[in-house]
C-alpha positions in Angstrom: 288.9 -33.3 150.0 286.0 -33.4 152.5 282.5 -33.8 151.4 279.1 -34.6 152.5 278.5 -38.1 152.9 275.5 -38.7 150.4 273.7 -41.1 152.8 273.2 -38.4 155.4 272.9 -35.3 153.0 269.1 -35.3 153.2 269.0 -34.9 156.9 271.9 -32.4 156.8 271.1 -28.9 156.0 274.6 -27.7 156.0 277.3 -28.9 153.8 281.0 -28.5 154.9 282.7 -25.8 153.0 285.6 -27.0 151.1 286.5 -24.3 148.8 285.3 -20.6 148.0 284.6 -18.3 145.1 287.6 -16.2 144.1 286.0 -14.1 141.8 282.6 -14.2 139.3 282.2 -13.0 135.7 279.5 -12.4 133.2 279.0 -11.0 130.0 275.9 -10.0 127.6 278.2 -10.8 124.5 279.4 -14.0 123.0 283.0 -13.1 123.5 285.7 -15.3 124.7 286.4 -13.5 128.0 284.0 -12.3 130.4 284.7 -9.3 132.8 284.9 -9.6 136.6 281.7 -8.5 138.4 280.8 -8.1 142.0 278.1 -10.6 142.0 276.3 -12.8 139.7 272.6 -14.0 140.1 272.1 -17.7 138.9 268.7 -18.5 137.8 267.5 -22.1 138.3 267.3 -23.9 134.9 268.7 -20.9 133.3 272.1 -20.0 134.3 273.7 -16.7 135.2 271.3 -13.7 134.6 272.0 -11.6 132.0 275.0 -13.9 130.5 275.1 -14.7 126.9 275.2 -18.4 127.7 272.2 -18.6 129.7 269.1 -20.4 128.5 267.2 -23.4 128.8 268.5 -24.7 125.5 271.9 -24.4 124.3 273.6 -21.0 123.9 276.9 -21.9 122.6 277.2 -20.8 119.1 278.6 -24.2 117.8 276.0 -26.3 119.7 273.1 -23.9 118.4 274.4 -24.5 114.7 274.4 -28.3 115.3 271.0 -28.5 117.1 269.5 -25.6 118.9 266.9 -27.6 120.6 269.5 -29.5 122.8 269.2 -28.9 126.6 271.7 -26.4 128.0 274.1 -28.6 129.9 276.6 -25.6 129.9 274.6 -23.0 132.0 277.5 -22.2 134.4 281.3 -22.5 133.6 283.5 -22.9 136.6 287.2 -22.8 136.4 289.8 -23.6 139.4 291.9 -20.8 140.2 294.8 -23.1 140.7 294.9 -23.6 136.9 296.0 -19.8 136.4 298.8 -20.6 138.8 300.0 -23.6 136.8 299.6 -21.6 133.6 301.8 -18.5 135.1 304.5 -21.1 136.0 304.4 -22.2 132.3 304.9 -18.5 131.2 301.3 -17.5 130.4 299.4 -14.6 132.1 296.0 -15.6 132.4 293.7 -13.8 134.9 290.1 -14.8 136.3 287.6 -14.3 133.6 290.0 -14.4 130.7 289.0 -18.2 129.7 285.2 -17.2 129.8 284.1 -18.8 133.2 281.5 -17.5 135.2 282.9 -18.7 138.5 286.7 -18.9 139.4 287.0 -21.3 142.6 289.9 -22.0 145.0 290.4 -25.2 147.2 288.3 -27.7 145.1 289.6 -30.2 142.5 286.7 -29.5 140.3 288.1 -31.9 137.5 288.1 -34.9 139.8 284.4 -34.5 140.7 281.9 -37.0 139.4 278.9 -36.1 137.2 276.1 -35.1 139.2 277.9 -33.4 142.0 276.1 -30.6 143.9 278.0 -27.5 144.5 276.5 -25.2 147.1 278.0 -21.8 146.1 276.5 -19.1 148.4 272.7 -19.4 148.1 272.7 -21.4 144.9 273.3 -25.0 143.9 275.2 -25.8 140.7 274.9 -29.6 139.5 278.1 -30.6 137.6 277.4 -31.9 134.1 280.7 -32.4 132.7 284.0 -30.8 131.4 284.5 -27.8 129.4 285.9 -28.7 125.9 288.5 -26.2 124.9 288.8 -25.1 121.3 291.3 -23.2 119.3 290.1 -19.6 120.4 292.2 -20.3 123.4 295.2 -20.1 121.0 293.7 -16.9 119.5 293.6 -15.4 122.9 297.1 -16.5 123.8 299.3 -18.5 121.3 300.4 -22.0 123.0 297.8 -21.8 125.6 295.5 -24.7 124.3 298.3 -27.1 124.6 298.4 -26.2 128.4 294.6 -26.7 128.9 294.1 -29.7 126.5 296.8 -32.2 126.5 297.5 -36.1 126.5 297.7 -37.8 129.9 300.1 -40.5 130.9 297.8 -43.2 129.7 297.2 -41.6 126.3 293.9 -40.3 127.0 292.7 -36.7 126.6 292.9 -34.3 129.3 290.7 -31.3 129.6 291.8 -28.9 132.2 289.8 -25.7 131.3 287.1 -26.1 134.0 283.8 -27.8 134.6 280.2 -27.0 133.2 277.0 -27.1 135.2 273.3 -26.3 135.4 271.5 -24.2 138.2 269.6 -26.5 140.5 268.8 -23.9 142.9 268.9 -20.1 142.2 270.6 -17.6 144.2 273.3 -14.6 144.2 276.9 -15.7 144.2 279.7 -13.3 145.3 283.5 -13.4 145.8 284.5 -14.9 149.1 281.2 -17.3 149.2 281.9 -20.7 150.7 281.5 -23.7 148.5 280.2 -27.1 149.6 280.5 -30.4 147.9 277.6 -32.9 147.9 278.8 -36.1 145.7 275.9 -38.2 144.1 275.1 -41.7 145.1 277.7 -44.2 143.9 278.5 -45.4 141.3 280.4 -42.0 140.4 280.5 -41.5 136.7 283.8 -39.6 135.7 283.3 -36.3 133.9 283.4 -36.0 130.1 283.2 -33.1 127.9 279.7 -31.7 127.4 
């Protein structure tokens, strides 16, 4: 994967495109899936304009119940479209937006990015905060799907494969076909954990 060298990022206004937006999704309702739309507007520090999960503080129901004053580190949910290819090979028909993401990507190994990676998506910038922690609602959507996106790795650790979460660091409009640039944070790089 080609990325911007953090040492030269400050002096470079363009970041190499390493991926693209496949589709975008938003919903005003707290449902499981999100319908595909022609564009989304990302609002700095808030999330996807008009989306149920947008807000400065947490908007996911389980997080609100635990502590509604927590900062919202889950303003934007991104899933790599390659996951849907893998799920299809395992016998699951899952389309972009079905798992509730806001942005479906192609060409970026989202799960390998470190905490603090900045993704330039169209005119917007999303800073990656962590991994989505898939829950049992995925099996309600399609039986057996949870074990495809939450499993044990070869080392015995839990692998969360249902995408990454981020905050909006610069607002802007995002559309299918937009290029995605990747800017890694300064080392040391911290691996993503659930948020």
